[in-house]
N, C-alpha and C positions, 0 to 999 in steps of 0.2 A: 565319595568316600576316597580314602586313601590309597585302595587297593584297587581302581576301577584302572588307572595308567596301566600296571601290570600285570592287571586279567588280561586288557586287551593289549597290550605287550607277547604275554603268554600264545592265546588266540593268530594274531595277526604271523608269530613265527610257528607255528604249527600249521596253520594254511598255506603259508609261503614253504616250509619245508615239506609240503604234501604236492605242491605242483611239480617235480621233475619225475616222480611215481606217476603222476594223473598224464602226465607228455609220455611217459611212456609207454605206457598202455592204451591209451587212445593212439598213440603213433603207429603203434602193431595192430590196432580194431582197423585201420584207415586202409592199412595196406592189403589187409583179409577183405575189408568189404565194400573199400573203396569209399570217395571223396563223398560221391553223392546220395549215396545210401546214410553216409553220417549226416549230412546236411539234411534230408528229408527227414530223418529220426530227430535233429535238435529241433528243427522245428516241429515235427508234431507235440514234443517236450511241453516247448515254450506256447503253442498253443492252447495243449492242456491246462498247464496251469492257470494260462489267463482265465481259462473257461472257468474252471474250478474256483477264483478268484471272484471272476463275475459273479457268479451264483451262490458264493457265499455272502456275497455285499449284497445281493437282494431278498438272503435269506432275514439278513439282521434287518435290513430295512423294514420288511417286513414286521417283522417279529417286533420292531421299535414302534410300528403305527398301531399296532393288535395292544402292545401294552401301552398306549400313551406316552411315549417318550419321543 
């Protein structure tokens, strides 16, 4: 549609504008907690997202077979 470029431009502007705030926040947290703890927390979050995605795909494939899709 004709507004798609404008919407994406606005979304990228918002995301890029939030980056300095995130850098400030997580820089402060790394000073308090430490880089290793932050790395471990990040890995736990990534693995959790992977597992939820994998389980959701299994659920969809089971439902697809059950209903003949």
